[in-house]
N, C-alpha and C positions, 0 to 999 in steps of 0.2 A: 263535355263531348264536342266533337268536330262535327259541324253540319256535313251534310252529303256533298261531295265535291269540293270543298274547302280545304286549303293547304294544313297537311299537319303542324303543329306547333314544333319549334325547333326545340332540340335538345338543350339541356342544360349547361354544358361547355359552350355551344355556339351563343347561346343568347347570353351567358355570363362575358365572353369576350367581346361581343357587340356592344354591351352595355359601358364595359371601361374602356373600349377604343373610342367610343362617341364621347364620353367624358373627357379622355385626353383630347379629342380634337377640339371639342369646346374651349377648352382650358388654352390651347394653343392660340386659337383665334382671339381670345381675350387678350394674350402676351402680345399678339401682333397689334391689335387695337392701341395699346398703351405705347408700343415701340414706333408706329408710324400711321395711326388712324386717325380718325376725324375729331380730334382733341380741340377744344376752342382755339388753342395757340397754333395749331398747325398749318403749314402752309397750305393755300388751296392751289388747286389746278396741277397737283402732283400726278405724275404718270408711274406706272411701273418701273421704268427705265429712270425716273429721277428717285425714285425711292431706294432704288437698288444701288446707285452712286452714292446716296446720302449715308450719314453716320448712322450704322446699325442697320443699314437698308437689306444686306444680304439676310441679315436673322429675321428683319420684318417678314419679307416675302417667304421665307423658308417656313416659319411658324404658319403664315396664313395658307400656303398651299398644303403644307403636311396637315395641318387641321382641318382645312377644309376635304382633303381626302378621306381622313379618318372618321370623321363626322358623317358625311355623304355615304361611305361604303358601309359604317354600321348600321345606318338607316337601311340601305337597301338591302343588305345580308338578311335582314329580317322582313322583307316586304310581304311575304306570305301571312304574316300576324306575329304578334309577340306570344310568350308563352300563355299570358293571360292578359287581361284590361287592366287589373291591378299592377302588374310588371310593368306594363306599358306605361303607366300613369307614374309608377315611381323613376321609372327610368328616363323619361321626358322632363320630369321634375329635375333629377341629377344633371341633366345636361344644361339646362336652362340656369341653375346656379351659379356658374362661372361667367355667363352671359349676362345676368344681371348687373356685375359688378364692372362690366367693358364700357369703354366708351363707345359712342353712336358707331356702329359696323354698318358697313357697304354704302352709305351716304350721308349728306348732311341734312336730310330734310328736317330732322327733328329741331334743329335750330332754326328754320323758316318757320316752323309751328310755334317757337317760342316767339318769335318777332311778329307774327300775326297775332298771337294771344296778346303780347304787350301794345300792338296797335289798338286792337279794340278796348283792352282794359284802359288805355288812356284817351279815350273818347274819338278814336278816329276810326272811319268806316274802312275795313281791310278790304271790301269789294271796290272801293272807289281809287285806292291807291296802292301802289307798292311798298313794302317795308322801308324801302330807301328814303322815299318821299316822308313817310310818316316820322323818320327820326329815331328809329330803333336802336338803341344804344349797343346791340350785339350784331348789327350789320356785318361785322369783318366775318362772323363765324358763317355767314349765309352764302350759299353758291351763288356766284354771279348772276347766272342766267334766271335766278328767282328774285332778286334784289328790287325788279320793277315790275313785278307780277302781282296783280291783285291776287288775293286768296281764292284758289279754285276749291275750296271746300264749304259744305252745308253750316249753317248756324250753330248746329250742336257742336260741331267741332271746334268752331272758333270760341263757343262758351267755354268748352272743356280747356281750351289751350289758354284762355285769359284767366280761368280758376288756377291753373298750373303757374301762371306768371304771378297771381296774389298769393298763392301758398309757398312758392319756392322763392321768392324774395330777391332772386339774382338768377344769373345764366345757369349756373350747375343746378340749384335747387330747382329750377323749371325744368329743366331735362330729367331729373330724378322724378318729378311729378309727373311727367308726361309718360315716363317709362313705367311709372306704376299704373296709370289709367290704361296703358297698352297692354301690361299684365292682366288687369282686371278683365277686359276684353277677351284676352287667351283663355282665363279661367272660366268666363262664361262660355264659351266655345266648348271647352272641357266638359262643362256640365251637361250640354246638350248632346253631345257626340254618342253616348249609349242609346239614348231613345231614338234617335234618329236611325242610327244603323240597325236597330231591332226593326223597325218601321220598314225600312229597305231589305230586311232579310240578310244583312252583311254580319259577318261575326264579329263581335264587340272589340275583341281584342285585335283584330286586325284595323278595324276603323280608328280606334284609338292611337294605335301605332302609327298608321299612314298620314293621320293629321297631325297630331301632338308632338311625335319625336321628327316631324320632316324638318331638315336644317333651315327651311326657308321660314318655318315659324320661329325658332330659335333666333336666327341671325337678324333676319327682317323685321320680324315683329317685336320680339322681346328686345334684342340687343340695339336694334334700329329704332325701336319705339314708334313704329310707323303705325299711323291712324287707321290703318286696314284691319289692325287687331281689335279695335271698338267695332267697325263695320262688322268683321265677321262675327263676333260674339252676339250682336244683335240680331244678324239676318238668322244665324242657327237658331236663336231662341224664337225668333217669329215663326220659322218653319216648324219647329217642335210643337209650339202652341196649336198651329194650325192642324198638323198631323193628328196631336192628341185629343182634340174636340173639333172634328169638322162637323160643319152643320148649325154649330152652336153660335148665335150672332154675338153675344158677349165675348166668347174665346176669340172668334174671328176677328172683332174689333182691335182686340188687344193684340192680336197675330198681326193685322195691318200696321197698328201703331208702332210696333217694334220694327216692322220694315221701313216705315217711314222714317224712323229715326235712324236706321242704319242709311238710307239715302242722304239724310242731313248731315251725317257725318263725311260719306263720299258718293257722289252722284252715280258712280259704276254700279254700287248696289241695286238699282233698278232694273238691272238684266234678270236678276232672281225673282223680281215679283210676277211676269207672267207664268214660271212655273210653280210658284206658290198657290195660285188660284186653284190649278186641279187638286192639289192636295187637301184644299179647304171643303172641297165638293163630300157631300154625305149621302149614302144611298147610290142610286143608279147616276152613271157619268152620261147626263143630257146636257143639252144645250141651256135648258130652262135651269137645271141645278146649278150649272156653271155660273149663270148669271146671278142667280140668287146668292149663292154663298161667297162668289166672287165680288159681289156687290158690297157686301159687308166687310169683307177684307179690304176692298178700295176705299171704304168710307174711313176706317181706321188709318189708314196711310195717308189720305188727304187730311185728314184731322190733325196727325202729327207734323204734316208739314206746315199747315196753317197756323198751328198754336206756337210750334218753336220759331218760325219766321217772325210771329208778332212778339213773342217773349225777347227775343233777341234785339229788338228795336230797330233791326236793318230791313225789315221787310222782306221782300223778294230780290234784294240786290244780290245775294247769292247765285240766283240763277244767270246774273248778268256775268258775273265773275266766273262762271264755267266757261264762258266764250274765251276767256284768256289763257286757259289750261294750255292751248295748243299754240301759245308765243315761241315758248322754246321748243327747240330741235336738237334731239338727243338721240344717238345712234342706238340706244337701249330698246327704242320702241322699233319694231320689225318694219312697219311701213315706212317710218322715218328714214330708218338706215337704208331702205333700199331706195328712197328718194335722194338720199345725200349722195348715194354711188353714182345715181343716174346723173346728177348735177356736176358730180366731180368728173364724170366722163364726158358731159357735155362741155365743160368747161376746157378739156384738153383739146377740143377740136374747135375752141372759139365760139361755142354756144352757151346759152343760159336756159335750160329747161325748165326751171321752177317745178321740178318735179314732186316736191315734197307735199304740198297742198293737195295737189291731184291723186297722188298714191293714198294720202290720209283718207280721201273721200271716197275711194274705191274700196278701202279696208272697213271702212264704217258700215259701207253698203253690204260688202260680204259678211260682215258680222251680224248685221240685221237679218240677211237672208239665212244664216246658219241657224239662228235663235228661232225663226219661224219655223223652220224645219225641223229642228229638234222638239219644238214645243208640240207642233202635229203630230209627229211621230209617239211623243208621250202621251197624246191625248188618244190616239187610235190604241195604244196598249191598255189603257184604261178603259176604254170602250170594249175592248176585248175581253177583259176582266169581266165585263156584264154578261156577254156571250158566254163566256164559260160557265158563269154561275148558273146561268139560265138553262144551259144543256145540263148541268148537273141536277138542277132540280127535277127538269122534266126524267132524268135516268133514275133518279130515286123514286118519283112517282110511279114510273113503269115496273120497277122491281117490287114495290109495295103492292101493286095491283097484281102482279103475278103470283106473290104469296098469298095474296088473299083468294084469289081463285084457287092456287093449290090446295089451301084450307077447306073451301068449300066442297072440293073433289073428295078431300078426304074424310070430311064428315057424312057426306052423303052417301060413301061407298060403306061408313060404320054404322048408318042407320040414323044419324043424328039429323034432326032439322034445326034450322036456324030459325027461332022466332022473334029474335031480335029485330030492330029496322035494318033495311037493307044497308049491305056494306056499300061503301062508293066503287 
């Protein structure tokens, strides 16, 4: 059945066309990756213009553009939801199949992961030096902007990257192992989506489609083998545990530990933690309940941070490593892009504004402000549920009292006398 107000499922012809159009798009992206993608021996610093002018360049860009249009268009065409959750799972899996065999798509970050894992596996602190200074044998595959930058990731991911190096034996094997780890993160997320969708009152068929069939998941997480996949799986798992067993100390400790593991993969996961705290509250949404249940959640998170930092043998050096995550300046970051434009405009008139650091600071402050506002609004909505439930209980009690009074009047009119204890 379709929930009231939810978009109706698409017809079989539309769904079938979307499924195979997306599959064709994923296959074309894989072909483009082999023609001119981030293969280990591919030249660094290539641009669309240089790809177009190179051998097989037109075919590479054509496959990439057509594949992207087909994949994104197929996903967007069913944005109201797939015919069923099972259909969405199967289709997302079909789209992922060619991408599993693709070279790294979108970026060379997986090669950075490989070198950071190699650095740790060979007894060098990846938070103290970059992969160039560590002597990684695969340095030529790493983007130049990341060669001298210490690892900006937490100890859990550094341990996973080192495990991939040990299991892989070489660069290709390491990349394959990192992709397997990323796919495991996506599968964990896929397991958690139905429960979270039901808790939020969202049709499962739509939630599964929007998340798992999203082109970013296939290209960025699966083909790109980004560590965001592991972070996402742990985050969703932690949220699901908190929502399923709110108020249970053991469950909340586990949920906090899962959220902490996500933070020790990639620190940006910390923005989810404040929103997980209200989800852990059992009963009425009061400040006391927030502190009580949120305290168990925070305890599990801190325990995960302490244990993983100790097990890695690197302590909290990863916290210092986070300060180097902004050493590189890339236009793909909106605040950085604006700062670069301002600096370029200043250079035209003989000035050097150095706008990038200032705009990054402004962006972080805006992000913090937005998160506070969103959290406060969510908390007010939850408090409103308490008021609604209280009003419903009062209304039910009023109706019951009216029914009792009516029954008394009817009995008395019929000559009956109630000898039982007085009714409320």
